[in-house]
C-alpha positions in Angstrom: -22.8 4.1 109.4 -26.6 4.1 108.9 -28.1 3.5 105.5 -31.4 3.9 103.6 -33.1 0.9 102.0 -36.6 0.6 100.4 -39.4 0.1 102.9 -40.5 -3.5 103.5 -43.4 -4.4 105.8 -41.0 -6.7 107.6 -39.2 -3.7 109.0 -42.2 -2.5 111.0 -42.2 -5.1 113.8 -38.6 -4.2 114.6 -39.4 -0.5 114.7 -42.5 -1.1 116.9 -40.4 -3.3 119.2 -38.0 -0.4 119.6 -40.7 1.7 121.2 -42.3 4.8 119.8 -40.4 8.0 119.7 -42.3 10.9 121.3 -44.9 12.1 118.8 -44.8 9.2 116.3 -48.1 7.9 115.1 -49.1 4.8 117.1 -48.3 1.3 116.0 -52.1 0.6 115.6 -52.1 2.7 112.5 -49.2 0.9 110.8 -49.9 -2.7 111.6 -52.7 -2.9 109.1 -51.4 -5.3 106.4 -53.3 -3.6 103.6 -51.7 -0.3 104.4 -48.3 -1.8 104.8 -48.5 -3.5 101.4 -49.6 -0.1 99.9 -46.6 1.7 101.5 -44.3 -0.8 99.9 -45.5 0.3 96.5 -45.0 4.0 97.3 -41.9 6.2 97.6 -41.2 4.8 101.1 -37.9 3.8 102.8 -36.3 2.6 106.0 -33.3 3.9 107.8 -31.2 1.1 109.2 -28.9 1.7 112.2 -25.2 0.8 112.0 -26.2 -2.7 113.2 -28.8 -3.0 110.3 -31.7 -2.6 112.7 -34.6 -0.7 111.3 -35.1 2.5 113.4 -37.2 4.8 111.2 -39.6 4.4 108.2 -41.0 7.2 106.1 -42.2 8.1 102.7 -44.2 10.1 100.3 -47.7 8.9 99.3 -49.1 10.3 96.0 -52.7 11.2 96.6 -53.1 12.5 93.0 -51.0 14.3 90.5 -48.9 16.9 92.3 -50.4 16.2 95.8 -48.6 14.1 98.3 -48.8 13.1 102.0 -45.6 12.6 103.9 -45.4 10.1 106.7 -42.7 9.0 109.2 -42.5 6.5 112.0 -39.6 6.9 114.5 -38.6 4.6 117.3 -36.7 5.6 120.5 -33.3 4.9 118.9 -34.0 7.4 116.1 -32.7 10.4 117.9 -29.1 9.5 117.3 -29.8 9.3 113.6 -31.9 12.4 113.0 -29.3 14.0 110.8 -29.4 11.0 108.5 -33.2 10.9 108.6 -33.4 14.7 107.8 -31.0 14.3 104.9 -33.0 11.3 103.5 -36.3 13.2 103.7 -34.9 16.4 102.1 -33.4 14.3 99.3 -36.7 12.4 98.8 -38.7 15.7 98.7 -36.2 17.2 96.2 -36.2 14.1 94.1 -40.0 13.8 94.0 -40.5 17.0 92.1 -43.0 19.8 92.1 -46.3 19.7 94.0 -48.1 20.1 97.3 -46.6 18.1 100.2 -48.6 17.7 103.4 -47.8 16.3 106.8 -49.5 16.3 110.2 -47.7 16.6 113.5 -49.2 15.8 116.8 -50.3 19.0 118.4 -48.2 18.7 121.5 -45.1 17.3 119.8 -42.7 20.3 120.0 -39.7 18.5 118.3 -42.0 17.4 115.4 -43.0 21.0 114.8 -39.4 22.2 114.8 -38.5 19.4 112.4 -41.4 20.2 110.0 -40.2 23.8 109.8 -36.6 22.6 109.3 -37.8 20.6 106.3 -39.4 23.7 104.8 -43.0 23.0 105.8 -45.2 25.8 107.2 -48.4 25.6 109.2 -51.6 25.6 107.1 -54.1 24.3 109.7 -53.1 25.1 113.3 -55.5 22.6 114.9 -56.9 19.5 113.3 -59.2 18.0 116.0 -59.3 14.2 116.4 -57.0 13.7 113.3 -54.6 11.0 114.4 -55.3 7.3 114.4 -56.1 7.3 118.1 -58.0 10.6 118.1 -54.9 12.8 118.6 -55.2 16.5 117.7 -52.6 17.5 115.1 -51.3 20.5 113.2 -51.4 20.4 109.4 -48.3 21.5 107.5 -47.7 22.1 103.9 -44.7 22.6 101.6 -45.2 23.8 98.0 -42.5 22.8 95.6 -42.5 24.7 92.2 
């Protein structure tokens, strides 16, 4: 059975070695040590596969009071664990409380758009040009929790 543990920067090389899932942000964005150290201090976690291999990392970054940015990195093995990933994200959102939650999905990543809507996000900005770490166009989603 898979399990959720607090995010640690040591998980990222294993996730990157597993290959990107379609639509995930590129590894170039996450290998920055300063960013990884910051993510360890936020509400971030790792999903471990049944063999304790990290296969997904994500979290909620507080930008300021009641405004948050959600992030997720999935590798190619994550598809078999999406139910566990979805449950973990829903629990994290519910447990984090009221506020504005934002996320960006690569413009051409159909499964990511379906997942954002499943999590209760709706499109706020249909096209954010050159938004991703490698110049990818994205769609901006928001979820308001009262």
